[in-house]
Each structure stands twice: as structure tokens, then as C-alpha cells.
N, C-alpha and C positions, 0 to 999 in steps of 0.2 A: 547758534542755530537753535530754533525752537524745537522742543521735543514733546511727545505725548506718551502716556502709559499704555502699554500693550500687554494683554494677558491672552495667552492661547492654552486652552485647557481641553484635554481629551479625557475620556472615561478612565484611562489608565494612569495619567500623569499630567502635570502642568509642563508643557513644552517651553513656554516662555513667559516670564513676568518681569518686566523691566521698562526702561524708557527706550524709545526709538524715534528717528526723524521722518521715517517713511516706511510704509508697508505696501506691497503689491501682492495680488492674488486673483484667482479666477472666480467668477460668479456665474450664476446662470444667465446673467445679462451680458457677460463679457469680462474682460480683464480690466482690473481697476487699481489705481494707486491712491493711497490715502496719505495726506500731510496733516500736520497739526492745524487745529482750527476748522476741520472739515465739518460740513453740515450734518446733524444728527440724522442717521437712518439705520436701517437693518437690511442686511443683505443675505441671500442664500449662497454659500460657498459651493462651487463645483470642483471637480478634480483638476488639480494642477499645482503649479509651483507657487508657494508662498515665500516671499522674500522680504527679510527684515533689514532695514538699514539702521545701524546705530552710529551715533556720533563718536568719532575716535577710532573706530574699527575700519581697517582697510578693505576687508571683504564682508559682504553681508551674510546673513544666516539663511540657509535654504531649507525648506521644509516640503515634503510631499504631503499635500493636503487632499483629502478625498471628498468629504462633504460635511457641511455644518452651517452655522449661522454666524454673522458678525453683527455686533451692536456698536455703531460708531457714535461717539459723542465728541464735541470739540477737543477735549483734552484726554480722552480715554477710548480705547478700542477693547472690546472683549470678543474673543472667538472661541466658540464652543465647537469643537471639531470631533467627528466620531472616530475617524482613523487618520493619523499623521504620523510622519517619521522625519526626523532630522536627517540631513544628508549623510552624516557619519554613522547613522544607525541602519541604513538601508543594507539588506542582504541581496547583493546584486544577482547572485546565482539563482536565489529563490524567486526573485522578481522575473529573471528570464524564464525560468520553468513556467511560472504563472502565465506569462505572455504567450508561450508556446501552446500551453493547454487551452487557453481561451480562444486563440486563434484557430486551433484544431476543432474545438466544439462549434465555433461559428461556421467553419467550412463544412462540417458533417451535416448540419441542420436536421437533427433527428426530430422525429414527430413530437415527442414528449419533453422537448428541450426549450428552456427559457432563453431565448436570444438576447432579450435586453439584459439578463443578469450577466450572460457571457460578455456582452459589450462593455458592461460596467467593470468586470473583472480585468478585461483587456486594458481599459483606460486607466484603472489603478496600477497595473503592472507598468504601463508605459510612462505613467507619472512618476513612479519610483525610479525607473531607469533614466528618465530625463534629468531628475534631481541628482541622482548618483553620478551622472556624467558631466555635472556643471564643474568647470575649473575654477 
């Protein structure tokens, strides 16, 4: 099976640097899957599950990805991501508390309140919980 090199880099660490057979993630234009030999392009990543498929591994690697950019070349993909956590790194209780906080703030609708910021916080918490609950 053909592979390509994938690098996923956040400001804090390198989350992945190796070969894979396919990657799937959410963009501002929708959910995409990238295979080796993909046409060159740049995409804006939106909050969602980032899934990495590696040859010889029974289960894929799951990452909660919040926002960033991807640069796709036929044999390499580089993803620069602002906030990302691997499934095993997610603090489920913290994500649940963040989700509840965001939902409460959205429901209250205070005058000096940034609704879009609360919606983004809610999406981040939901993404973390979604990834943490993948079997």
C-alpha cells in the first residue's frame, strides 16, 4: 500500500511525524480524506476529529483538532495546528466542565458577552469528548 509522510505540529509539540496511508479531518469547507498522490493544496482546518491511518496498525490514531492549516503535496502533508490532543491525552472531566460552562454562557446571553467565543469553546469541548469516546 502506498504511503505519504505526515507531520502534525502544534506550538507545544510534534503530535505526529511519520508515514501513513490516509488521513481524515474537518475543514472549513467540510470533512475530507487525503490519500497518497493527492493534488497539492492548502486547507483551513476546523474543529473536529483528525484520524490517521497507518499501515500495519489495527486501529487509527485519533486527535481532537481545533484549528490550523494543512499543506498537502503528493507525498507529504504538513499540518500546523493551534490546539490538538491525542485521544489518550484528553481530560474527559475537564472537557465536560468546559462544555457545561459554555452551554451556560450561551443560554445566559449577557449584554457584554461574546457569543461566538462561547460557541467556539463549546465546539472545542464537544470535539474533545467525541474523540475521547471513540472506541
